[in-house]
VEXVO-419986 format. One line per 3 residues: number of its first residue (from 1); for each residue z, y, x of N, C-alpha, C, O. Coordinates in Angstrom, 2 decimals, padded with zeros to 5 digits, m for minus. Atoms other than C-alpha are relative to their C-alpha. Layout:
<recs>
NUM	Z Y X Z Y X Z Y X Z Y X; ...
</recs>
This chain:
<recs>
1	000.01 m001.12 000.94 000.00 m000.09 m000.01 m000.03 001.45 001.03 000.52 001.56 002.13; 000.23 m001.10 m000.87 m001.00 003.39 001.24 001.27 000.99 m000.32 001.82 001.05 m001.42; m001.16 m000.95 000.19 001.79 006.09 001.83 m000.29 000.96 m001.29 m001.44 001.25 m001.62
4	000.21 m000.97 001.27 002.31 008.43 m001.31 m000.09 001.31 000.59 000.71 001.66 001.46; 000.07 m001.55 m000.57 001.26 012.02 m000.54 m000.16 000.91 m001.06 m000.67 000.54 m002.11; 000.47 m001.18 000.92 001.01 015.27 m002.35 m001.45 000.32 000.17 m002.05 000.09 001.22
7	001.43 m000.34 m000.21 m002.37 016.43 m002.99 m000.53 000.80 001.16 m001.72 000.85 001.46; 000.29 m000.74 m001.14 m002.21 018.59 m000.06 m000.13 m000.68 001.35 m000.35 m000.10 002.41; m000.07 000.89 m001.22 m002.11 015.67 002.33 001.15 m000.08 000.81 001.16 m000.69 001.89
10	m001.32 m000.12 m000.78 001.46 016.39 003.38 000.63 m001.18 m000.42 000.35 m001.63 m001.54; m000.84 001.11 000.27 003.80 013.48 003.47 001.14 000.50 m000.91 001.66 001.58 m000.63; m001.20 m000.32 000.81 006.52 013.63 000.76 001.36 000.06 000.88 001.60 m000.85 001.68
13	m001.14 000.00 m000.58 009.78 014.62 002.09 001.18 000.18 m000.80 002.28 000.31 m000.26; m000.84 m000.12 000.98 011.64 014.96 m001.14 m000.58 m000.83 m001.20 m001.73 m000.69 m001.62; 000.46 000.80 001.31 011.54 012.44 m004.16 001.24 m000.02 m001.02 002.41 m000.31 m000.79
16	m000.85 000.31 001.34 013.02 012.50 m007.68 m000.55 m001.02 m000.65 m001.60 m000.94 m001.29; 000.28 001.37 000.63 012.96 009.01 m008.80 001.16 m000.56 m000.81 001.47 m001.74 m000.63; m000.89 000.44 000.68 015.71 008.81 m011.26 m000.29 m000.51 m001.34 m001.32 m000.20 m001.94
19	000.14 000.68 001.25 016.25 006.78 m014.35 m001.22 m001.18 000.09 m001.54 m001.82 001.08; 000.93 000.84 000.10 013.46 004.69 m015.86 m001.55 000.71 000.39 m002.36 001.08 m000.46; 001.19 m000.78 m000.28 010.53 006.26 m013.75 m001.10 m001.03 000.51 m002.27 m000.67 000.59
22	001.31 000.75 m000.38 008.47 003.37 m012.58 000.01 m000.28 001.53 m000.67 m001.19 002.02; 000.04 m000.04 m001.46 009.22 003.92 m008.87 000.93 m001.12 000.50 002.06 m001.08 000.02; m000.90 001.26 m000.41 010.82 000.64 m007.16 m000.15 000.08 001.51 m000.73 000.96 002.13
25	m000.05 000.09 m001.62 011.35 m000.46 m003.55 m001.50 m000.05 000.61 m001.83 000.55 001.63; 001.46 000.05 m000.42 007.64 m001.24 m003.20 m000.56 001.44 000.11 m001.23 001.82 001.07; 000.63 m001.47 000.03 006.75 002.37 m004.10 000.59 001.01 001.06 000.08 002.11 001.26
28	m000.58 m001.02 m000.92 008.98 003.95 m001.51 m000.02 m000.53 001.32 000.44 000.14 002.26; 000.09 000.65 m001.27 008.32 001.47 001.27 m000.58 000.78 001.21 m000.12 000.58 002.33; 000.60 m000.79 m001.01 006.20 003.86 003.31 000.39 001.41 000.14 m000.28 002.16 000.85
31	m000.62 m001.24 000.04 008.24 006.91 002.78 001.07 000.13 001.23 002.29 000.18 001.08; m000.98 000.06 m001.26 009.61 007.02 006.44 000.42 001.43 000.36 001.29 001.54 001.21; m000.58 m001.24 m000.37 010.11 010.78 006.63 000.50 000.66 m001.24 000.48 001.89 m001.29
34	m000.61 m000.72 000.90 011.70 011.43 003.44 001.31 000.48 000.44 001.98 m000.18 001.23; m001.37 m000.66 m000.46 014.77 013.67 003.89 000.92 000.10 m001.22 002.13 000.23 m001.02; m000.92 m000.12 001.22 016.09 013.83 000.15 m000.70 m001.04 m001.12 m001.91 m001.05 m001.35
37	000.41 000.93 000.98 015.87 011.08 m002.54 001.27 000.09 m000.92 002.44 000.07 m000.56; m000.66 000.15 001.09 017.25 011.14 m005.94 m000.33 m001.36 m000.64 m001.43 m001.59 m001.13; 000.57 001.29 000.68 017.45 007.56 m007.24 001.18 m000.28 m001.15 001.48 m001.42 m001.51
40	m001.08 000.18 001.00 020.24 008.12 m009.83 m000.41 m001.01 m001.14 m001.56 m000.95 m001.58; 000.19 000.76 001.19 020.47 005.47 m012.63 m001.59 m000.85 000.12 m002.21 m001.25 m000.87; 001.14 000.75 m000.33 017.33 003.73 m010.96 000.25 m001.53 000.46 000.40 m001.79 001.66
43	m000.25 001.42 m000.29 017.86 m000.09 m011.07 m001.00 m000.42 000.95 m000.69 m001.37 001.66; 001.12 000.75 m000.66 014.71 m000.78 m009.34 m000.16 000.47 001.38 m000.94 m000.15 002.11; m000.28 m000.27 m001.42 015.53 001.05 m006.05 001.16 m000.45 000.54 002.21 000.08 000.19
46	m001.23 000.76 m000.38 017.93 m001.14 m004.25 000.16 000.19 001.67 001.28 000.04 002.16; m000.09 m000.01 m001.31 017.13 m000.63 m000.47 m000.75 001.43 000.54 m001.87 001.79 000.17; 000.51 m001.15 m000.48 016.65 002.59 001.39 000.24 000.08 001.54 000.26 001.15 002.15
49	m000.45 000.08 m001.38 017.51 001.38 004.86 m001.12 000.43 001.07 m000.87 000.63 002.26; 001.15 m000.34 m000.96 013.93 002.27 006.30 m000.27 001.32 000.21 m001.12 001.74 001.00; 000.20 m001.33 000.09 014.43 005.83 005.49 001.14 000.71 000.97 002.21 001.20 000.61
52	m001.12 m000.41 m001.08 016.18 006.85 008.82 000.16 001.47 000.20 001.01 002.03 000.91; 000.10 m001.59 m000.05 015.33 010.46 008.36 000.87 000.73 m001.14 001.18 001.92 m001.09; m000.54 m000.35 001.10 017.09 010.66 005.10 001.28 000.78 000.34 002.11 000.38 001.15
55	m001.28 m000.82 m000.16 019.73 013.43 004.92 000.86 000.11 m001.18 002.09 000.19 m001.10; m000.64 m000.11 001.20 020.40 013.66 001.17 m000.30 m001.09 m000.96 m001.47 m001.39 m001.20; 000.29 001.16 000.76 020.92 010.72 m001.17 000.80 000.03 m001.25 002.02 m000.05 m001.17
58	m000.71 000.31 001.22 021.80 010.57 m004.88 m000.20 m001.20 m000.58 m001.31 m001.52 m001.01; m000.08 001.48 000.70 022.75 007.11 m006.23 000.93 m000.16 m000.95 001.64 m001.17 m000.95; m001.04 m000.15 001.02 024.86 008.08 m009.18 m000.44 m001.06 m001.02 m001.56 m001.56 m001.07
61	000.18 000.73 001.17 025.39 005.99 m012.28 m000.30 m001.61 000.22 000.36 m002.33 000.97; 000.37 001.40 m000.15 023.62 002.57 m012.68 m001.13 m000.08 000.85 m002.12 m000.71 000.50; 000.87 000.21 m001.20 021.69 002.94 m009.45 000.06 m001.46 000.56 001.11 m002.11 000.56
64	m000.06 001.27 m000.53 020.53 m000.30 m007.87 000.41 m000.04 001.35 000.55 m001.11 001.94; m000.54 m000.05 m001.49 021.69 000.88 m004.47 001.48 m000.51 000.19 002.41 m000.10 m000.50; m001.40 000.41 m000.27 024.70 m000.91 m003.09 000.17 m000.02 001.48 m000.64 000.62 002.16
67	m000.38 m000.22 m001.46 026.22 m001.38 000.43 m001.02 m000.63 000.93 m001.27 m000.15 002.03; 001.12 000.66 m000.99 023.50 m003.77 001.87 m001.26 000.93 m000.05 m002.06 000.92 000.89; 001.25 m000.84 m000.07 020.81 m001.17 000.76 000.28 001.33 000.60 m000.62 002.16 000.44
70	m000.35 m001.09 m000.79 022.36 001.60 002.74 000.63 m000.27 001.36 001.03 000.68 002.04; m000.81 000.18 m000.91 023.91 m000.17 005.46 m000.53 000.56 001.51 000.20 000.70 002.49; 000.45 m000.65 m001.34 021.48 001.32 008.26 m000.12 001.57 m000.09 m000.72 002.21 000.77
73	000.19 m001.40 000.04 021.74 004.85 007.09 001.21 000.66 000.56 002.28 000.82 m000.02; m001.02 m000.64 m000.73 023.62 006.57 009.79 m000.05 001.50 000.11 001.00 002.07 000.37; 000.22 m001.29 m000.01 022.28 010.05 009.74 000.02 000.75 m001.34 m000.36 001.93 m001.36
76	m000.27 m000.41 001.29 022.93 010.69 006.13 001.03 001.31 000.17 002.01 001.21 000.91; m001.06 m001.03 000.01 024.78 014.08 005.67 000.60 000.43 m001.40 001.64 001.06 m001.55; m000.49 m000.22 001.49 025.08 014.30 001.85 m000.20 m001.42 m000.87 m001.30 m001.98 m000.93
79	m000.09 000.95 000.92 025.99 011.49 m000.51 000.73 000.14 m001.25 001.95 000.29 m001.34; m000.62 000.10 001.46 026.40 011.48 m004.32 m000.07 m001.44 m000.51 m001.13 m002.06 m000.61; m000.01 001.32 000.43 027.64 008.19 m005.57 000.95 m000.10 m001.17 001.64 m001.10 m001.38
82	m000.80 m000.04 001.26 029.40 009.23 m008.78 m000.35 m001.02 m000.92 m001.51 m001.27 m001.23; 000.02 001.05 000.98 030.06 006.53 m011.15 m001.00 m001.29 000.52 m001.56 m002.07 m000.25; 000.79 001.17 m000.51 028.19 004.04 m008.84 001.01 m001.03 000.46 001.65 m000.75 001.47
85	m000.96 000.87 m000.25 030.40 000.89 m008.79 m000.62 m000.99 001.21 000.10 m001.70 001.92; 000.62 001.00 m001.17 027.86 m001.01 m006.32 000.37 000.38 001.36 000.30 m000.43 002.29; m000.28 m000.36 m001.35 028.95 001.10 m003.44 001.42 m000.14 000.25 002.20 000.36 m000.57
88	m001.38 000.09 m000.16 032.25 000.20 m001.92 000.31 000.31 001.45 001.50 000.53 001.70; m000.39 m000.24 m001.19 032.07 000.79 001.74 m001.17 000.88 000.83 m002.28 000.42 001.12; 000.89 m000.92 m000.64 030.43 003.77 003.50 000.47 000.47 001.47 000.12 001.55 001.95
91	m000.77 m000.34 m001.43 032.40 003.78 006.98 m001.01 000.28 001.05 m000.79 001.08 001.96; 000.86 m000.20 m001.16 029.29 003.53 009.06 m000.84 001.51 m000.11 m001.66 001.89 000.73; 000.76 m001.33 000.09 028.05 007.04 007.72 000.97 001.05 000.74 001.57 001.89 000.06
94	m000.90 m000.79 m000.71 030.05 008.83 010.40 m000.36 001.50 m000.01 000.52 002.33 000.18; 000.33 m001.20 000.12 027.87 011.93 010.01 m000.15 000.65 m001.29 m000.79 001.69 m001.44; m000.20 m000.58 001.35 028.52 012.54 006.45 000.78 001.27 m000.06 001.88 001.36 000.50
97	m000.76 m001.19 000.15 029.49 016.02 005.52 000.49 000.24 m001.35 001.55 000.83 m001.53; m000.22 m000.17 001.37 029.43 015.96 001.77 m000.03 m001.07 m000.63 m001.09 m001.68 m000.53; m000.16 001.22 000.93 030.57 013.07 m000.56 000.44 000.42 m001.47 001.36 001.20 m001.74
100	m000.36 000.09 001.46 030.62 012.82 m004.28 000.29 m001.23 m000.57 m000.60 m002.00 m000.91; m000.18 001.42 000.51 032.49 009.87 m005.52 000.88 000.20 m001.28 001.97 m000.37 m001.33; m000.62 m000.20 001.13 033.57 011.03 m008.93 000.19 m001.16 m001.11 m000.70 m002.01 m001.13
103	m000.04 000.91 001.31 034.60 008.86 m012.04 000.29 m001.55 000.63 001.09 m001.92 001.48; 000.02 001.62 m000.40 034.04 005.07 m011.66 m000.66 m000.58 001.03 m001.37 m001.57 000.90; 000.78 000.30 m001.22 032.84 004.90 m008.14 000.87 m001.21 000.39 002.07 m001.31 000.10
106	m000.52 001.12 m000.92 033.53 001.70 m006.16 000.65 000.25 001.16 001.33 m000.64 001.68; m000.53 m000.29 m001.35 034.60 003.44 m003.10 001.54 000.06 000.01 002.02 000.73 m000.90; m001.38 m000.03 m000.08 038.28 003.04 m002.26 000.45 000.69 001.18 m000.37 001.32 001.85
109	m000.38 m000.65 m001.55 040.44 004.31 000.83 m000.54 m000.77 001.03 m001.10 m000.20 001.96; 000.64 000.86 m001.02 039.35 001.33 002.85 m001.59 000.28 000.27 m002.09 000.07 001.37; 001.37 m000.25 000.02 035.71 002.30 002.10 m000.37 001.25 000.84 m001.51 001.35 001.30
112	000.44 m001.31 m000.52 035.81 005.79 003.67 001.18 000.27 001.09 001.41 001.42 001.44; m001.05 m000.29 m001.25 038.71 005.38 006.47 m000.57 000.48 001.09 000.12 001.21 001.80; 000.54 m000.49 m001.13 036.24 006.06 009.08 m000.83 001.45 m000.04 m001.43 001.91 000.93
115	000.67 m001.29 000.12 034.82 009.40 007.71 000.93 001.02 000.21 001.68 001.47 m000.66; m000.88 m001.10 m000.69 036.55 011.95 009.98 m000.58 001.43 m000.12 000.17 002.41 m000.08; 000.56 m001.03 m000.08 033.83 014.53 009.79 m000.28 000.66 m001.40 m000.92 001.71 m001.44
118	000.32 m000.50 001.38 033.63 015.19 006.06 000.68 001.20 m000.15 001.83 001.39 000.27; m000.40 m001.41 000.18 033.86 018.84 005.00 000.26 000.21 m001.48 001.10 001.04 m001.81; m000.09 m000.18 001.23 033.48 018.47 001.31 000.15 m001.36 m000.80 m000.78 m002.17 m000.76
121	m000.29 001.12 000.86 035.03 015.74 m001.03 000.15 000.34 m001.54 000.92 001.20 m001.96; m000.26 m000.28 001.37 034.57 015.54 m004.79 000.41 m001.42 m000.46 m000.39 m002.35 m000.43; m000.37 001.40 000.62 036.71 012.60 m006.31 000.76 000.13 m001.28 001.75 m000.53 m001.58
124	m000.57 m000.36 001.22 037.43 014.10 m009.58 m000.03 m001.34 m000.88 m001.05 m002.03 m000.84; 000.03 001.03 000.94 038.48 011.36 m012.19 m000.09 m001.29 000.71 m000.36 m002.26 m000.01; m000.03 000.98 m000.81 038.59 008.85 m009.34 001.29 m000.71 000.44 001.87 m000.36 001.47
127	m001.48 000.44 m000.02 041.77 006.80 m009.59 000.02 m000.86 001.39 001.09 m001.01 001.98; m000.03 000.78 m001.19 040.70 004.65 m006.52 000.28 000.65 001.32 000.77 m000.04 002.22; m000.46 m000.66 m001.27 041.19 007.15 m003.74 001.35 000.75 m000.10 001.57 001.60 m000.96
130	m001.49 m000.36 000.14 044.85 007.91 m003.09 000.30 000.82 001.36 000.97 001.85 001.33; m000.45 m000.80 m001.32 045.06 008.99 000.78 m001.28 000.36 000.66 m002.21 m000.44 000.80; 001.21 m000.53 m000.78 042.56 011.13 002.62 000.46 000.81 001.04 m000.29 001.69 001.44
133	m000.54 m000.75 m001.11 044.75 012.55 005.32 m000.73 m000.12 001.41 m000.66 000.75 002.28; 000.99 m000.05 m001.26 042.33 011.29 008.10 m001.10 001.08 000.00 m001.54 001.47 001.08; 001.02 m000.93 000.07 039.80 013.73 007.01 000.58 001.43 000.34 000.75 002.26 m000.56
136	m000.72 m001.16 m000.54 041.35 016.53 008.93 m000.98 001.27 000.08 m000.49 002.40 000.17; 000.77 m001.11 000.18 038.21 018.71 008.79 m000.43 000.44 m001.33 m001.22 001.37 m001.49; 000.47 m000.27 001.44 037.87 018.74 005.07 000.30 001.50 m000.24 001.39 001.96 000.12
139	m000.13 m001.32 000.56 037.44 022.28 003.72 000.06 000.10 m001.58 000.76 000.91 m002.19; 000.15 m000.02 001.40 036.59 021.55 000.21 000.25 m001.27 m000.70 m000.48 m002.23 m000.44; m000.56 001.00 000.60 038.59 019.16 m002.17 m000.04 000.08 m001.51 000.62 000.97 m002.03
142	m000.09 m000.03 001.42 037.94 018.41 m005.89 000.65 m001.31 m000.26 000.09 m002.36 000.05; m000.80 001.14 000.09 040.71 016.00 m006.88 000.57 000.20 m001.50 001.73 m000.13 m001.73; m000.43 m000.39 001.42 041.03 017.03 m010.64 000.09 m001.44 m000.80 m000.30 m002.52 m000.37
145	m000.10 000.76 001.07 041.82 015.07 m013.74 000.81 m001.50 000.41 001.93 m001.51 000.92; m000.63 001.21 m000.31 042.49 011.16 m013.32 m000.05 m000.41 001.48 m000.01 m001.60 001.77; 000.15 000.39 m001.39 042.20 011.32 m009.49 001.32 m000.63 000.56 002.44 m000.25 000.22
148	m001.14 000.55 m000.50 044.41 009.11 m007.54 000.90 000.62 001.14 002.03 000.26 001.48; m000.62 m000.81 m000.98 045.10 011.61 m004.88 001.05 000.84 m000.49 000.93 001.49 m001.53; m001.11 m000.61 000.21 048.64 013.08 m004.64 000.37 000.78 001.14 m000.35 000.92 002.13
151	m000.37 m000.98 m001.19 050.68 015.41 m002.47 m000.11 m000.65 001.38 m000.56 m000.07 002.37; m000.34 000.54 m001.08 051.43 012.74 m000.05 m001.56 m000.35 000.74 m001.74 m000.44 001.95; 001.44 000.31 m000.49 047.53 011.93 000.25 m000.79 000.91 000.78 m001.68 000.64 001.59
154	000.68 m001.04 m000.68 046.63 015.24 001.29 000.68 000.75 000.84 000.21 001.85 001.14; m001.22 m000.85 m000.65 049.74 016.43 003.32 m000.58 000.42 001.36 m000.17 001.48 001.83; 000.55 m000.43 m001.24 047.74 016.59 006.58 m001.31 000.70 000.17 m001.91 000.74 001.25
157	001.26 m000.57 000.21 044.70 018.44 005.34 000.32 001.57 000.38 000.41 002.35 m000.56; m000.23 m001.39 m000.34 045.41 021.81 007.17 m001.02 000.90 000.05 m000.80 002.11 000.01; 001.24 m000.81 000.06 041.97 023.01 007.25 m000.59 000.42 m001.34 m001.45 001.30 m001.41
160	000.61 m000.26 001.16 041.30 022.99 003.57 000.10 001.50 m000.37 001.06 002.24 m000.16; 000.41 m001.43 000.68 039.92 026.20 001.98 000.18 000.16 m001.29 000.73 001.14 m001.79; 000.03 m000.04 001.40 039.51 025.21 m001.46 000.42 m001.34 m000.65 m000.10 m002.42 m000.36
163	m000.31 001.28 000.57 041.28 022.79 m003.63 000.04 000.19 m001.43 000.60 001.16 m001.95; 000.02 000.11 001.43 040.67 021.90 m007.16 000.74 m001.25 m000.64 000.20 m002.35 m000.73; m001.03 000.78 000.68 043.47 020.10 m008.84 000.20 000.05 m001.28 001.26 m000.37 m001.74
166	m000.20 m000.20 001.30 042.83 020.90 m012.28 000.15 m001.43 m000.85 m000.59 m002.41 m000.81; m000.60 001.37 000.94 044.67 018.31 m014.80 000.36 m001.21 000.94 000.28 m002.38 000.55; m000.66 001.14 m000.69 046.08 016.30 m011.94 001.25 000.26 000.39 001.45 000.88 001.44
169	m001.47 m000.18 m000.10 049.72 016.34 m012.14 000.47 m000.70 001.14 001.67 m000.61 001.40; m000.60 000.57 m001.33 050.05 014.38 m008.93 000.02 000.89 001.24 000.64 000.69 002.29; 000.08 m001.14 m001.23 049.21 017.40 m006.77 000.91 001.02 m000.68 000.62 001.52 m001.77
172	m000.89 m000.81 000.51 052.22 019.55 m007.22 000.15 001.53 000.85 000.67 002.56 000.42; m000.10 m001.22 m000.78 051.86 022.09 m004.31 m001.26 000.11 000.87 m001.93 m000.89 001.15; 001.13 m000.45 m000.75 049.19 023.82 m002.30 000.52 m000.48 001.41 001.71 m000.56 001.73
175	m000.32 000.50 m001.41 049.00 022.54 001.29 000.29 001.17 000.96 m000.43 002.15 000.82; m000.31 m001.06 m000.96 050.41 024.81 004.00 m000.79 m000.36 001.28 m000.72 000.37 002.27
</recs>
């Protein structure tokens, strides 16, 4: 199969392929220069390991992407896996700067224990995350609603600049 190109002849660097769109693994196999992929709720895209230039990945909801399908992505800077129960371990993504794991995401404390360079974390309504003290460079934290993070789980985050703890009674004081 020939690579997918815009009509200008330029290779695609950004692809919106969410939901039931018809694009599957075979349709993205030649997209080696892709930098941004939105495959939210696309059950037919399961493997993006060949996309070594990928910087931004959205695999929210009923996405087909699981641990095996992203295990070679080491250069990713932004991952949104909100409500994706197929992902449980992203420790290999040491260059990750922004992570969205809201709601019923499968990622728990052990699945992010090596992420020390994270700057933005959104874990609203995610009861699985309770301790993020190792993320000492974190600047922005969304830990609202039914998030499992409490005062003890953020006690070491002295570089935090923004904290959203709306409707989270487990966070009772701002970090000093």
